[in-house]
GUDO-882247 format. One record per atom (N, C-alpha, C, O): x, y, z. Coordinates in steps of 0.1 Angstrom, whole numbers, plus 2048, in hexadecimal, padded with zeros to 3 digits. Last residue first. Layout:
XYZ;...
***
This chain:
6AE29667A;6B82A0675;6C429F67E;6CE2A767C;69A287684;6A0282677;6AB28B672;6B1289668;69129469A;69828869C;69E28268F;6A7279690;6822AA690;68F2AC695;69729F697;6A429F696;6682A268C;6712A2681;67F2A3685;68829F67E;65E2A66A6;65E2986A0;667297694;66E28D693;6602C16A9;6672B86B2;6692AA6AC;6732A46AD;64F2CA694;65D2CD694;6662C469D;6712C0699;6372C069E;63D2BA692;64B2BD691;6532B568D;6322D06B4;6342C26B6;63B2BB6AA;6432B36AB;6302E96A8;63A2E76B2;63D2D86B3;6492D46B4;6192E4698;6262E8692;6312E669B;63C2E1697;6062DF6AB;60A2D46A3;6172D769C;61F2CE699;6022F96B6;6082EE6BE;60D2E36B6;6172DD6B9;5F53056A0;60230A6A5;6092FF6AD;6152FD6AB;5DE2F569D;5E72F7692;5F52FB697;5FF2F5693;5D12F96B6;5D52EB6B2;5DF2EC6A7;5E92E46A6;5CD3146B6;5D530E6C1;5DA3016BC;5E62FE6BD;5BB3166A1;5C831C6A0;5D13176AA;5DD3146A7;5AB2F569C;5AC3036A2;5B930969F;5C230269A;5A32D66A2;5A12E0697;5A02EE69D;5962F26A2;5BF2C66B2;5B02C96B1;5AF2D46A8;5B82DC6A6;5D62B36A8;5D32B96B5;5C42BA6B7;5BD2B26BC;5D92AC68E;5E02A4698;5DE2A86A6;5E22A26B0;5CB2BF681;5C52B2681;5CD2A8689;5C929C68B;5DB2D567F;5D22D568A;5CB2C768B;5C62C3696;5FB2C9676;5EE2CE672;5E52CD67E;5E72C5687;6142B566A;6122C1672;6042C766D;6032C9661;62629666A;61A29E667;6192AA670;61D2AA67C;64528B65B;63C28D666;630296662;63129D658;65D274650;65227D64C;64827F658;64527565E;67126064D;67426D652;66927864E;66D283649;65A24464D;66724A64C;668258652;66025B65B;637248649;643240647;64F249647;64F253641;62325A662;627257655;63424E655;63B24E65F;62126067F;61B254679;61F25166B;61F245667;62B27568E;63526C687;62E25F681;635255680;615282698;61D28968E;62627F687;62928167B;5F826D699;60427269F;60D278694;60C274689;5D5273690;5E326D68D;5ED274696;5EC27F69A;5B926E6A6;5C127669D;5CF27069B;5D426A6A4;5AA2616B9;5AE2596AD;5B62616A3;5B825C698;5A32726CC;5AB2666D1;5B025F6C5;5BA2576C6;5932846C0;5A02886C3;5A927D6C7;5B527D6C6;5792796BD;58227A6B1;59027D6B5;59A2786AE;5682786D2;57126D6D1;57B26F6C5;5842676C4;54D28A6C3;5532846CF;55C2786CC;5592706C4;55829A6A4;54E2946AD;55528E6B9;56128D6BA;5642AF692;5692AB69F;55E2A56A8;55A2AB6B2;5702B4671;5652B067A;56A2AB687;5742A3687;5862CE66A;5832C0669;5782BD674;5782C367E;57A2ED65C;5802E6667;57E2D7664;5762D365B;5742F5642;5782FF64B;57F2F9658;5882FF65D;56F2EB625;5772E5630;57C2EF639;5882F3638;5612FE616;55B2F0618;5632E8623;55D2DF629;55831E618;56331561C;55E30761F;557305629;550339608;54A32C60A;55632260C;55D31F602;54B35B60D;55535060E;54E343611;54834161B;5413775FC;53C36B603;547360602;54B35C5F7;54239B5FF;54738E5FA;541383602;53B38560C;5303B0602;53E3B25FE;5443A65F8;54B3A75EE;50F3B75FE;5183AC5FF;5263B15FA;5273B55EF;4FF3D1611;5043CC604;50E3C1607;5163C1611;4E23E061E;4ED3D6620;4F23D0613;4EA3CB60B;4CD3F161B;4D93F5614;4E43EB617;4F03EE612;4B83E762B;4B83E461C;4C53E7615;4C83E260A;4B53E9646;4C23E3641;4C13E0632;4C93D862D;4A73FF65C;4A63FA64E;4B43F564A;4BD3FD64B;4983FB67C;4A43FF674;4A33F8666;49F3EC666;4823F1689;4823FF685;48E40367D;48E40E678;4943DA69D;4873DF698;4883ED695;48D3F669C;4AC3C769A;4AC3D569C;49F3DB696;4A03E168C;4A53AD694;4AC3AF6A1;4AC3BE6A4;4AD3C26B0;4993AF67B;4923A9686;4983AC693;4913AF69D;4AE3B966C;4A23C266E;4993BC679;4923C467F;4C03A466E;4C43B1674;4B73BA676;4B63C0680;4B239065F;4B538E66D;4B839B674;4B339E67F;4B139C646;4A439964D;4A739765C;49F39B665;4CC39D63F;4C43A9640;4B73A7648;4B43AF651;4D238263F;4D938B649;4D139864A;4CF39C656;4C237962A;4C1373638;4C737C642;4C137E64D;4CD387615;4BF38A619;4BD384627;4B538B62F;4E637B613;4E5389617;4D738D61C;4D6394625;4DE36260A;4E5363616;4E437261C;4E1374627;4D336A5F1;4CB3645FB;4D1364609;4CA366612;4EA3745E4;4DF37D5E6;4D53775F1;4D037E5F9;4FA35D5E1;4FE3685EA;4F33715ED;4F23765F8;4E833E5DF;4ED34A5D9;4F03555E4;4EA3555EE;4F43205EF;4EA32B5EE;4F03375E8;4FB33B5EA;50730D5F3;50230E5E6;4F73195E4;4F131B5DA;50E30F60E;51930E604;5143115F5;51B3165ED;4F830D61E;4FC31A619;50731A60F;509324608;4F62F0622;4ED2F7619;4F2305615;4F0308609;5082E6635;50B2E4627;5022ED61E;5072F2613;5102FC652;50B2F064B;50E2F063C;5142F9637;50B31F659;51031265C;509307653;4FE30964E;51733F654;50C336651;512328652;51D32564D;51D35F662;521352660;51534965E;50B34A664;526380657;51B37765B;520368658;52536664E;53539E65F;53739165A;52C388660;52838966C;5343C0655;52F3B565D;5333A8657;5343A764A;53F3E1656;5413D4650;53C3CA65A;5403CA666;53940264D;5373F8657;5373EA651;5303E8647;54E41E643;545413640;54440964C;54D408654;55E434642;55543364D;54B42764B;540428651;57C429634;574434638;56B431643;56F42B64D;57C405630;58041262B;57741D631;56B41B632;5833ED64B;57A3F4642;58040163D;588407643;5933E265E;58E3D9654;5863E1649;5833DB63F;5993F4672;5A23F3667;59E3EA65C;5A33EB651;5863F0687;5843FB67D;58D3FA671;58A3FF666;57C3D6695;5893D968E;5863E3683;5833E0678;5633D86A1;56E3D26A8;57B3D66A2;5853D96A9;5543E468D;5543EA69B;5603E56A3;5663EC6AB;5593D4677;55F3E1677;55E3E8685;5663F1688;54B3BC67F;5593BC67D;55F3CA67E;5693CC684;5343AF690;5373BD68D;5463C068B;54C3C6693;525392684;53039768B;5333A6687;5343A867B;50A37C689;50F388682;51A38F68B;518391696;503359686;50736568E;50B370684;50E36E679;4F5349674;4F7344682;4FB35068B;4F6350697;4DB359660;4E9355663;4EA350672;4E135367A;4CD33C669;4D334265D;4D035265E;4C535665B;4C133067E;4CF32C67C;4D5333670;4E133166C;4AE342696;4AF33C689;4BE33A686;4C734168C;4AF34D6B0;4A23496AA;4A334169D;49A33969A;4C73566B7;4C134C6C0;4B43466BA;4B033C6BE;4E33606AA;4D635E6A5;4CF3536AD;4D23476AA;4F83776B9;4F43696B8;4E63686B4;4DD36E6B9;51038E6B2;50138D6B3;4FE37E6B0;50037A6A5;52D3976C5;52738F6BA;51838E6BD;51338C6C8;5343B86CF;5303AA6D2;52A3A46C6;5243AA6BE;53A3D36D0;5443CA6CC;5413BB6CF;54A3B36D2;5223E06D4;52B3DF6E0;5363D56DD;53C3CF6E7;5183E26BB;5133D76C3;51A3D66D1;5173CD6D9;5103F86A1;5173F66AE;5103EB6B6;5043EB6B7;514407684;50F3FB689;5173F7696;5233F4695;50C42366E;51441C679;50D40F67D;50140D67A;50E43064E;505429658;50E421662;51741965E;52143B63E;51B444648;51243C651;50F44265C;51A427622;523430628;51B439632;51043E62F;506409629;509415621;51241F629;51241F635;5183EC635;50D3F5636;51040262D;51C40462B;5233CD628;5253DB62C;5183E362C;5103E1624;52C3AB62F;5223B562B;5263C3630;52B3C463B;53538A628;53A39762D;5313A2627;52E3A361B;52E36A633;52A37562A;52F382630;52E38463C;53B34A634;53C35863A;538362630;53E363625;53532963A;533334630;533341638;52C342642;54530A63F;541317644;53F321639;54732162F;5472E6645;5472F263D;5432FF645;53D2FE650;55D2CE651;5512D6654;5512E364D;55B2EA64D;5692B0642;56A2BE645;55D2C4649;5522BE645;57B293645;56D298645;56D2A764A;5712A9656;59428A649;59229163C;58329663B;57F29B631;5AD283661;59F28665E;59D28E651;5A429864F;5C526A65E;5C327865C;5B427B659;5AF27564F;5C724F65E;5C025566A;5BF264669;5B926A671;5D6247648;5C7247647;5C024D653;5B4250652;5F0254638;5EB251646;5DC253646;5D725E645;5FA25A61F;5F324E621;5EF24B62F;5EA23F631;608272619;60E269623;60725B624;60D252628;5F9280606;608280605;60E27560E;61927060B;5DF27C60D;5E3278600;5F22775FF;5F826D5FA;5DE288626;5DC279625;5E1274618;5E6269617;5E32A261F;5ED29B628;5EB28C627;5F4284627;5CC2A8611;5D92A860A;5E32A0612;5EC29960C;5B92A7626;5B829E61A;5C529D612;5C929260E;5C42BB638;5C32AD63C;5C12A462F;5C829A62F;5DD2D1629;5CF2CE62D;5CE2BF630;5D62B762B;5FF2CD635;5F52D162B;5E72CF631;5E62CC63D;6182C763F;6102D0646;6052D663D;6022E263D;6312B1643;6252B263B;61B2BA643;6152B664D;6522B4645;6462B664D;63B2B9643;63B2C363B;66D29E640;6622A563A;6572A7644;65329E64B;69129C640;68429A647;67A2A3640;67D2AD63A;6A629E62E;6A7294639;69A292640;698287645;6A029E60A;6A02A4617;6A129A622;69E28E620;6A02A85E8;6A429E5F2;6A52A4600;6AB2AF601;6882B15D2;6902B65DD;6932AB5E6;68A2A55EC;6802B45AF;6802AD5BC;68A2B45C5;6932BB5C1;6692BD595;6752BE59C;6742B85A9;6692B65AF;64F2BC58B;6582B1589;6652B2590;66C2A8591;63D2CF593;6442D1586;64E2C6583;6552C7579;6352C85AC;62C2C65A1;6332C8593;62E2C2589;6512B85BC;6482C35BA;63F2C05AD;6422B75A6;6592A05D4;6572A25C6;64D2AD5C4;6422AD5C9;6702995EC;6642A05E9;6642A45DB;66D2AA5D5;67D27D5FB;67D2855EF;67028C5EE;6652855EE;691276618;684275611;68627E605;68F287604;6A3263632;6A226D627;69526B620;68E261621;6AA241638;6AB24F63C;6A9257630;6AC254624;69B222640;6A122A636;6A023963B;69623D641;68D211650;699216656;6A022064C;6AA226650;669214651;67520E64C;681215653;67F21F65B;64920A65C;65421465E;66120D65A;66520365F;6361FB641;63B1FC64F;646206650;64D209646;6301FD627;62D1F062E;6311F063C;6301E6643;622216612;62C21261C;627204622;61B201621;6172255FE;6192175FC;622211606;629207603;616240604;60A239606;60C22A604;603222608;6312495FD;62E24560B;62123D60C;620234614;63F23B5E0;6372455E6;6322405F4;62E2345F5;65A2245E9;65122B5DF;64A2365E6;64E23B5F1;67B2265F6;66E2215F6;6662295EB;66B2325E6;6942325F9;6942235F7;68621D5F6;6842115F5;68724C60D;693246606;691237605;68E23060F;665254606;67025260F;67B24B608;6782445FE;65526F5F6;65A2615F6;665260600;66D269601;6392825EE;6442815F7;6482725F8;63F26A5FA;62C2965D2;62E28A5DA;63928B5E4;6422945E2;6272B05CA;6202A55C4;6202995CC;6172915CD;6222D05D6;62A2C45D8;6212B85D3;6162B75D7;6242F05C6;61C2E55CA;6242D85CB;62C2D55C2;62B3105CC;6323035CA;6292F85CF;6282F75DB;6243295D4;6213255C7;6273185C3;6293165B7;6423315E8;6333315E6;63132D5D7;63A32E5CF;65A3275FD;6573275EF;6483265ED;64231B5EF;66F333615;661331612;65E332603;66033D5FE;689328627;68632C619;678329616;67431D616;692333647;68932A63F;687330631;68533C630;6A0343659;6A733D64E;69F334645;6A432E63B;69435166D;69C345671;6A333E666;6AB335668;68636365E;691368666;69A35C66B;6A635E66D;673352654;67D35764B;68935D653;69435B64E;66434D66B;66A342664;67534765B;68034265B;65A366672;66335F67B;66B354674;677352676;64B36B65B;65637465E;66036D668;66C36E666;63835765F;641356653;64D35F655;65835B652;62B360676;632354677;63C35266B;64734D66D;61F37766B;629378676;63136C678;63D36C67A;60F36C658;619375654;62437765F;63037765C;5FC35E668;606356660;61235F65B;61D35B659;5F0377673;5F636C67B;600363673;60B362678;5E738765F;5F238C667;5F838166F;604381673;5D037C656;5DC37864F;5E837D656;5F3378653;5BB388664;5C137C66A;5CD377662;5D5370668;5C13AC663;5BB3A065F;5C2394664;5CE395669;5CD3C266F;5D03C0660;5C93B365B;5CC3B0650;5C73BF68A;5C23CB682;5C33C9673;5BB3CF66C;5BD39E692;5C73A8690;5C23B3687;5B93B167F;5A13986A7;5A739669A;5B23A1699;5B13AC69E;5983856C5;5993906BC;59E38D6AF;5A13816AB;59237F6E6;59037A6D9;5903866D0;58A3906D2;5A637D704;59D3836FB;59C37B6EE;5A43736EB;5A6365720;5AC36F718;5A137570E;59537270F;599353731;5A7358734;5AC36372C;5B536A730;58134C727;581351734;58F357738;59035F742;58934170E;58134D70E;58135471C;58036071D;595329717;59D333710;596341710;59C34B712;57F31B721;58A32072A;59232B724;59533472A;572316709;56B31E714;57632371E;57532E722;5853076FB;5823146F7;57B31D701;57D329702;5852EF70B;5912F6708;58E305704;59430E70A;5692E770B;5712EA717;57D2F2715;57F2FC71D;5632E46EF;55C2ED6F8;5642F1704;5662FD707;5752CF6E9;5762DC6E2;56F2E76EA;5752F26EC;56B2BB6F9;5782BF6FB;57B2CD6F5;5812D66FA;5522B36EE;5522BC6FA;5602C26FD;5612CC703;5502B26CB;5562AD6D7;5562B76E2;5582C36E0;5302BC6BC;53F2BC6BD;5432B76CA;53C2B76D4;5162C06BB;51A2B26BB;5292B06BB;52F2A56BA;5082D76BA;5102D56C6;5132C66C7;5142C06D2;4FB2E16A4;4F52D66AA;4FC2D26B7;4F72CA6BF;50C2F4699;5012F96A1;4FA2ED6A9;4F32F06B2;52A2F5691;5212EA693;5172EE69D;5182ED6AA;541303691;53A302684;5302F7685;52D2F167B;54D3096A9;54F2FB6A4;5492F9696;54A2EF690;5473256AB;55531F6AE;5573126A7;5623106A1;52D3286A4;53733069D;54532B69F;54D32C697;5203176B5;51F3146A7;52931C69F;52E317695;5253236CC;52E3196C9;52C3146BB;53430D6B5;50F3366C8;51D33A6CC;5273306C8;5313336C1;4F83286C2;4FE3316B8;50C3356BC;5143376B2;4F83156DA;4F73116CC;4FC31B6C2;5053176BA;4FA3266F1;50531D6ED;5043196DE;50E3186D7;4E13366F1;4EF33C6F1;4F93326EB;5013366E2;4C93286ED;4CA3376EB;4D833C6EA;4DA3466E3;4CE30D6F3;4C93116E6;4CB3206E3;4CD3246D8;4D930D70D;4E0307702;4DB30C6F4;4E330F6EC;4C631B71B;4D332071B;4DB31A70F;4E2321708;4B030A717;4AF317713;4BD31D711;4C0324708;4B72F2724;4B62F2715;4B6300710;4BC303706;4CE2F773F;4C12F673A;4C12F772A;4CB2FD725;4E92E474C;4E42F0745;4D72ED73E;4D42E3739;4F52CE758;4E82D375D;4E32DF757;4D92E575C;50A2C174F;50D2CB759;5002D175E;5002D9768;4FE2B073D;5032AA749;5072B5754;5062B2760;4F92C4729;4EE2BD730;4F22B773D;4EC2B8747;5132C9721;50B2D3728;4FF2CE72F;4FB2D373A;5182AF716;5212B5720;5192C0728;51A2C0734;5062AD701;5062A470C;50D2A9718;5092A8723;5102C36F1;5022C36F6;5002B9702;4FA2BD70C;5292BA6EA;5282C76F2;51A2C76F8;5182CB704;52D2976EE;52A2A26E7;5282AE6F0;5262AD6FC;5492886FF;53B2896FC;5392956F3;54229D6F1;56327370D;55E27E705;54F27D703;549273706;57C26C726;57026971F;56B276718;56D28171C;59F27771E;594272726;58727071F;587272713;5A929670F;5AC289714;5A028471D;59828C722;5A62B070A;5A72A76FF;5AB299703;5B12926FB;5B82BC727;5AE2BE71C;5B02B4711;5BC2B070F;5CD2B8738;5C02B173B;5B62B2730;5AD2AB72F;5E22C9733;5E32BB72D;5D62B372F;5D42A872A;5DC2E0741;5DC2E0733;5DB2D272D;5D42D0723;5C72DA75D;5D42DA757;5D32DA748;5C92D4743;5AB2ED76A;5B02E1762;5BF2E475D;5C22EF75A;59F303775;5A82FB77D;5AF2EF776;5B82E977B;58E30D762;59A315765;5A430D76D;5B030F76D;5792FB763;5822FA758;58F30275A;59A2FE755;56C30477B;5712F6779;57B2F576E;5862EE770;56631F775;56F31C780;57530E77E;58130C780;55331B760;55F32375E;56A320768;57531E765;53F30D76E;547306763;55430D760;55E30775E;53732177F;53D315785;54530E77A;54F30877D;52D33376C;538337774;53F32B77B;54B32B77C;518324763;52232875A;52F32C761;53A32975D;507322779;50E316775;51931976B;52331276B;4FF33D77A;507338785;50F32B781;51A329784;4EF33B763;4FA345764;50434176F;51034276D;4DD32876A;4E6325760;4F232F75F;4FD32B75B;4CF33777E;4D632A782;4E0326777;4EB32177A;4C334B76F;4CD34E778;4D534277C;4E134377E;4BF34274C;4BB34275A;4C6346763;4D234475F;4BE35672F;4C634B736;4C234D745;4C135874A;4B036A726;4B135E71D;4B7353724;4B6347720;4B0380736;4A6376739;4A636A72F;49D361730;4C9392745;4C538B738;4BC37F73B;4BF376742;4D139D75B;4C33A0758;4BF39874B;4B3399748;4EC39775B;4E4392766;4D5393762;4CE38A766;4F53A5745;4F5396744;4EC39174F;4E538774D;4F23BF74E;4EA3BB742;4EA3AC741;4DF3A673E;5043BE763;4F63C0766;4EE3BC75A;4E33B575C;51D3BA756;5183B0760;5093B2762;5023A8763;52A3C9745;51F3C373F;5183B9749;50F3B1746;53F3D2753;5363DC74F;5293D6749;51E3DC749;5503BC757;5473C0762;53C3CA75E;5323CB763;55C3A5748;5543B0742;54B3B674C;53E3B574B;566390755;56F39674B;5683A3746;56F3AB73F;552389766;55F38A76B;569391762;572397766;53B386756;53C391760;549393766;54D39E76B;539381735;54037B741;54238774B;54A390749;517385728;526387728;52C380734;52437B73D;4FE38B713;50238171D;51138171D;51737D713;4E43A370B;4F23A070D;4F4395717;4EE394721;4CA3A06F3;4CE3A0701;4DD39B702;4E13926FC;4B03AB6DF;4BF3A96DF;4C23AA6EE;4BE3B36F5;4923A76CC;4993A66D8;4A83A46D6;4AD39C6CE;4843A56B4;4803AF6BE;4883AF6CB;4843B56D4;48E3846AE;48638F6A9;4813986B5;47A3946BE;4AD3816C0;4A137B6BB;4983876B6;49B3926BA;4CE37D6CD;4C43846C5;4B937B6C0;4BB3706BD;4E63836E5;4DC3796E0;4D13816D9;4CB38A6DF;50638D6E2;4F93926E3;4EF3886DD;4F13846D1;5223816F7;51B3836EA;50D38A6ED;50938B6F8;542380706;53437C705;52F37F6F7;5363806ED;55839D706;55538F70A;54638D708;53D396708;55E3AF6E7;5593AF6F5;5563A16F9;5513996F1;57A3A86D3;56C3A86D5;5693AA6E4;5713A66EC;5983BB6CA;5903B16D1;5813B36D2;57D3BE6D2;5B23BB6B5;5A63C26B8;59C3B86BE;5983AF6B7;5D53BA6B7;5C93B36B9;5BD3BC6BD;5BE3C36C7;5EE3C06AC;5E43CA6AD;5D63C46AE;5CD3C76A6;6023AD6AD;5F83AB6A2;5ED3B66A2;5E53B669A;60F3B66C4;6163B56B7;60D3B46AB;60F3BA6A0;5FC3B26D7;6003C06D4;6073C06C6;6043C96BE;5F93966D7;5EE39F6D5;5F13AD6D1;5EB3B36C8;61438E6DC;60E38B6D0;6023946CD;6003996C2;62738F6F0;62039B6ED;61939A6DF;6173A46D8;6333766F1;62A37A6FC;6223876FA;618389700;6313656D1;63736E6DB;62D3726E5;6213736E3;6283526C0;6283606BB;62E36A6C5;62F3766C2;62B33A6CD;63033B6BF;6313496BA;63834C6B1;62233E6E7;62E3366E5;6343396D7;64033A6D5;60A34C6E5;6153536EB;62234B6E8;62D3526E6;5FC3386D7;5FD3456D1;60934D6D7;6113526D0;5FC3216E7;6053216DB;60632F6D5;6103326CE;5E83286FA;5F63276FE;6003286F2;60A32E6F3;5CF3406F4;5D53336F0;5E43326F3;5EB33B6F0;5C73596FA;5CC351705;5D0343701;5D533B709;5BD3656E4;5CA36A6E9;5D03616F3;5DC3616F6;5B03566C9;5AE3566D7;5BC35A6DD;5C63526DC;5A53666AB;5B13616B3;5AE3616C2;5AA36C6C7;58D35C692;59236469D;59E35E6A4;5A13526A2;57C35E673;58635767C;58A361687;58A36D684;566359659;567360666;57135866F;56E34C673;57735763A;56E351644;570358651;57B35D654;592366637;58C35B62F;584352639;58834863E;58C38863E;59237B641;58B37063A;57F371637;58E3A662E;58539A630;58E38E633;59638A62B;58D3C862D;5953BD631;58C3B1635;5843B263E;5833DC612;57F3D561E;5893CA621;58D3C3617;58A3E65F9;58F3ED604;58B3E7612;5903EB61C;57F3D35E8;57A3E05E7;57E3E85F4;5763F05F9;58E3BB5FB;5833BD5F1;57D3CA5F2;5773CE5FC;5A93A9604;5A43B6604;59A3B75F8;59E3B45ED;5AD38C61A;5AD39260D;5A73A060E;5A03A3618;5BD37362D;5B638062D;5B738661F;5C2385619;5BE35363D;5C135C633;5B9369633;5AE368639;5C3336648;5C334364F;5C734D644;5D334F643;5C731E63B;5B932263D;5B8330643;5AD336644;5E6329630;5DC31E630;5CE323631;5CA32B629;5FC33A631;5F033D63A;5E733163B;5E0330645;60E349615;60C340620;5FF343628;5F934E626;60534D5F3;6093535FF;60734860A;5FE33F609;5FE33F5DC;60734A5DA;60C3505E7;6163575E8;5FF31B5E6;5F83285E3;6023335E1;60E3315E4;6103075ED;60B3075DF;6043145DC;6033175D0;62F30A5FC;62130D5FE;61B30E5F0;6203165E7;64B2FC60C;6442FD600;6352FF603;62F2F860A;66830561D;65A30361E;653305610;65630F60A;6872F8628;6802FE61D;6712FB61E;66D2EF621;6A22FC63F;6932F963C;68E300630;69130C62E;6BB2EE651;6B92F5644;6AB2F263F;6A82E763B;6BA2F1675;6B82EA668;6B72F365C;6B42FF65E;6BC2FF68D;6C82FD685;6C62F5678;6D02F4671;6A630669B;6AE2FC6A1;6BB2F8699;6C32F069D;69A31768A;6A031D696;6A931369D;6B23176A5;690304678;69B30E674;6A2314680;6AE315680;67C2F9687;6872F0682;6932F967E;69F2F6681;66C30F68C;672308697;67E2FF693;6882FF699;663316672;66B31F67B;672318686;67E31B688;6552FE66A;661303663;66A30C66B;67630B66C;6412FD67D;64A2F267C;6572F7675;6622F467A;633315678;639313685;644308684;64F30A68A;62B31065D;63431C660;63B31A66E;64731D66F;61A2FA660;6272F9658;63030465B;63D30265C;605305670;60D2FA674;61B2F966D;6252F7673;5FB31965F;60131C66C;60A311671;615314676;60631063D;5FC315647;603317655;60F317656;616307628;61931462F;60E319638;60D325639;6242E961E;6182F0623;61C2FC62C;6232FA635;63D2D5627;6332D661C;6262DC622;61F2D6629;65E2DA62E;6512DC633;6472DD627;6492E661F;67C2C9632;6732CF628;6652CF62F;6602C5634;69E2CC63E;6902C9640;6872D0636;68A2DB632;6BE2C0644;6B52C763A;6A72C363D;6A42B763D;6D62C565E;6CE2BE655;6C52C764D;6C42D3650;6D92C8682;6DE2CA675;6D52C266B;6CD2BA670;6D62D86A1;6D02D0698;6D52D368A;6D62DE686;
***
C-alpha cells in the first residue's frame, strides 16, 4: 500500500486505524487535540492515586483485544482482574453471586444466595451455554429488544433482574432501567463467561499507550495538541455540503491554526458529535449517556476487602455500585491506602456536589457493613462525564453509519460504527483502515 493517510483523533479507534495503515505501507499522520492520546480511555494521578477517567474495565476475551494488542495482552498490560460475579448488597446484608464454572470456590456461597432463586441460577447457566454456541457474526444482528424484555422472555424472575442485573448491567451500559439493546447484554455476558475483567496495573491509559507505541513503531507521526477545524474533499467544499459521492480524489485537512495538509485519505476518529460536524453524516449518534465516578480513600491503615468483587447496590441507585480498586490493583494507591470507586448513573449526579455523593457512598457502606465506621472516607476526585457512551436503545445498531458513508476518500472510525465498548472501538479501527486502504 502506498500513499498518504491522515487520522483525526487519537482514541482507540484512531490509533488502531493509524497503526494498521502504516503497517500496510502508508505514510500516516495522526492529529489529536488533547495533550495525550486515549480519547475517553484516560488515566490521571491525584495525590499519588491512579484514577481512570470514569470507572472502566478491560474484557480480556474481547476478540479485538488479542487482535490489536497481541495474544499476551493481559500479561503485557499487567492486567489485575476482578473475581467473577459480584456481591449483592442491601442494608444489613451482603451475598455473593458468582459463576461456579469459573469460580468454583464461590460455588457454595452462590448456591446459598437467597437473593436469586435456584431456578434462575439454572436458567443463568442455560443462557451461558446458549450464548457460548453463537458465532461471532450472529451478535448485533436480527430482531432486537431491551435487556429487560429479553430476560423476561427467558423466564427470569423480577427478583433476579432487580437484585442483580439492574445494578450489574447498570455499570456496563450506564442504564439501570435495562432499556439498552439486548445485543449488548448477549455479547458482554458471553465475554464474561470466556475471560476475565480487569484493569492494567498502571491504569486504563496503558491500553491506548500500547496502541500508540505500536503505531509509532510502524512509522505513524502522532501530533498531539492539534485540533482539526475541517476536512474537505478535492474539488468540493466542506464535506457537510456534499450532494453525493464524487469521483474526485484526495482531501484537505485544515488545522485550527489555519495550516492545511493534503492527503490521499482521511480517517475521522473523533467523538460522535465532532465526527458529525466534520463529515456531515447524520446517522452518527450524538445522544450520549452520562456517568459520574467518585473516587474515595479510607484513612491510612484501614483495609477494605470484598474478595475482589464489585459491590452492587440492590436497595438504592445511589451509588449504583462500589468497586474495591486497591484490592484488585494495589498499584493504584500510595502506601497502604484503600481506594474505592463508586458509580452514579443518570443526569442528576452530574450536578450534585461532591460532598453529597460522598455521603451517599458512606451511608451505603455503613448500611452494608454494620458496625463499621466510614466517617473517615475522603473524596480523592469526582469525574463527571456527560458523554460516556452513545445511547444504545433496541434497534440502534441497525442504523449506525458505515465507515465509508462520508463523501470522497474519508472514512469513519469509532465505536459508533459498531457498538459502544472497547471492543467496538478497536474493531472499528480495523474496519476503517481497510476502508481507507482503497484510496491509497
